[in-house]
Structure formats: structure tokens, C-alpha cells
N, C-alpha and C positions, 0 to 999 in steps of 0.2 A: 769108369770114365769112357763114354762112348763118343765124345765130341771129336770130330775130325777137323783138322785145319786145312787139309787138301780136299776141296769140294769138287765133285763131278760137274763139268760144265753142261752135261746133257748133250744131245745130238744137235749140232749147229744146223744141220740140214733141215731140221724141223722149223727153224725160224722163218717167219713170213718174209723177212728181208732177204734171207738166203734164197728162198724159192723164187722171188722176183729177180734176184741177181742171176740166177741160173737161166731163167727165161731170157733175160737180156743178153747173156753170153751166147746162148744158142741162136737167138734171133740175129745178133750182130754177126756171128760167124756166117750165117746163111745170107744176110744182107750183103756182106762183103763179097761172098762168092757170086751172088747174082748181079750186083750192080757196080762193082768196082773192077777195073781192069787189072789182070794179073801183073804183078810188078809194081803196082801203086803202093807207095810206102804207107799210105793211109790205112791200108788193110791191116798191116802189123800193128799199127798204133791203136786202131779201134778194137781189134780182137784182144790185144794185150790189156787195154783199159777195161774192157768188159770182163776179161779173165781175172784181173786184179780185184775188181769189185767183188766177184764171187769168192775167190780164194782167200782174200784178206778177212772176210767174215769168218770162214772156217778157222784160219790160223789164229785170229783174235780170240774167238770163243775158246778154242783149245788152250791158248796161252793163259786164259783166265785162271786156270788151276793154280798157277804160281804167281801170276802178275796181272792185277787189274789194270795197271798202267799200260802194259803191253796190249792188253785186250782193247782198251779205249783207243790207243794210238792206231792199232790195226783196223779197227772198225772205222775210224776216221779216214784212214788211207783208202778203204773201200769206198767210202762216201766221196772222197776227192777224186778217185779214179773214175767213178761214175759221172762226176761233174765234168771231167775231161771228155768222156765219151759223149755226154750231152752236148758239149760244145762242138764235137766232131759232127754229130747229126745236124745241129743247127747250121754249121758251115756248109754241109752237104746240101741242105735245102736252100740256103741263101745263094750259094754259087751257081745253082741251077735254076734260080728264080722259081722255086717250088713253094707251094703254100705251107705255112706253119699253122696247125690247127689252134684255134683259140681254146683256152681251158674249158669253157662251157659249151663248146660246139657239140653238136649231136655225135660226131665221130669220136671225139675225145671222151665224152661221157660214156659212150658205148664201150670203149677200151677199159676205162676205169671200172665200169660195172662188171665186165668179164673178168677182170683181174682181181676183183674183191673176193672172189671165191677162194677160200684158203687151199682148196685142192687144185687151183689153176696151175698149169705147168706149160711147157713149151707146146704140147699137143693142143692146148686151148687156142693157141695162136698160129699153129703150123699152116693151116689152110690160107690164112691171110698173108703170112710171110712167103709162102710158095707161089701165090697166084696174083697178089696185088702189085700195084706199081711201086716204084722206089719212093715216091712221095708218101704213099699210104704206109708202107713198112717203116720208113724213117719216123713218121709221126707216131706210129704205134710204139716204137722204141722210145721216143721222147716222153710219151705218157708213162710208160713203164719205169723209165729212169726217174722221173719226178716222184712216182709212188715209192720206189725203192729208197731214194734219198730221204724222203720223209720218214720212212720206217727206220732207216739207219739213224736219223737224228733222234727219233724217239728212243731207240735202243741205247744211244749214247747217254741220253738223259737218265734212263733207267740205271745204267751202269754207274753213272755219277752218283745217283741217289744210293745205290747199293754200297758204293765205297764210303759214302758219307755215314751210313748207318752201321755197316759191318766192318769197315776198315780193310786193310790189306793182309797179305800173307804173314808178314812179320808180326803184326798185331795179334793175329790168330795163333801163331806159333808161340808167342810170348805168353798169351793167356793160357794156352793148354799146358805149357811148361810150368807156369806159376801154380796152376791148379794141381798138377801132379805133385809138386813140392809140398803144397799145403796139405795134401792128403797123406803124405808120408810122415809129416810132423806128428809128434805126440799130441793127442787131442784132435787130430784131423779126422775126417770122416772116412778114412780108407784104411 
């Protein structure tokens, strides 16, 4: 009997959603350093929302070993935290009368194209984050957040389907235990 009921979650850092969330966190940290005044409470809120997006993906995937419910809840917390961060960037742009890029604008399409590379990381965007205006950097963040939230929504649907087809830990444990009992019985195959 080689069936295991505790399944390895794999490396959550390899998930495309995590990679995007990491870029968003580093970009947000640098954005706040460059464009917000020290002591502004928004800094902590934005950095923590970005951090929560990244960290809850890790925690959720790791928790999946014993609880699909916890995994799904934490991935949704990541998505919600990035939603909060998205609103912070929108507020930043609105309160300063800065432009918000249209989804199909040349600049937004450029960011999406750069970000589609599965190997994209913060270095892919560092030059823009370090040298462009607050309007440009905030809009880059908005584009990346939309992408990451989309990936998290897809991940949630995948996890929902996995639960539907595989069940949860209790079901797997019961199945393994019943199979072990069956094999011990006379006439079992063990």
C-alpha cells in the first residue's frame, strides 16, 4: 500500500501567482519609499497589503497538506489583500489627479506583455520602478495586481475542482484506513 493521504504541496514560490505577488510586494515597498512621506500611515497599509498578498499564498499552499479549506481561505485572503492594495493605488492616482491607464492602452499592454514571461521578476520592472514617475509606477502596480488577482481566481477554481474530485484530508485518511483493514481480512489482498 503506497497511497499517501498527506500530499506534498510542492513549492508555492513556483506558482505564477506567487511570482507576481512578490513583484507587487517589492514594487510597492519601493513605491512607498520613493513617493510617500515618511510617517504617512498609508505606507504601512500598502506594504502590509502587498506582503499579505504574497505571504498568504505561501501559507495557503503549505496548509493544503492537511486542509484544503484553509488553503482556499488563505488564497482568498491573498486575493482580497491585493484588492485592498489595488484600491490604495487607485486612490493615490485619483487624489493627485493622475491618469489611470485604460486596459488596452499601449502602456498597459506593454506591462502585461513584459509580465507574461514566466521568468519575470522584480528585476524585470526595476528600471521602471526606480526611474519613472509616480503615475507610471502606480499604473504598473495596478496592471500587475489585476494580473495577479486573475491568477489567484484561477487558482481558487482549480482548488475547488480538486476538492470536488479528490475530497479532503478526512476522506483520504478514511479511505487509506479502510483499505488497510480490508487487506488485513482473510481473503484480502495483503
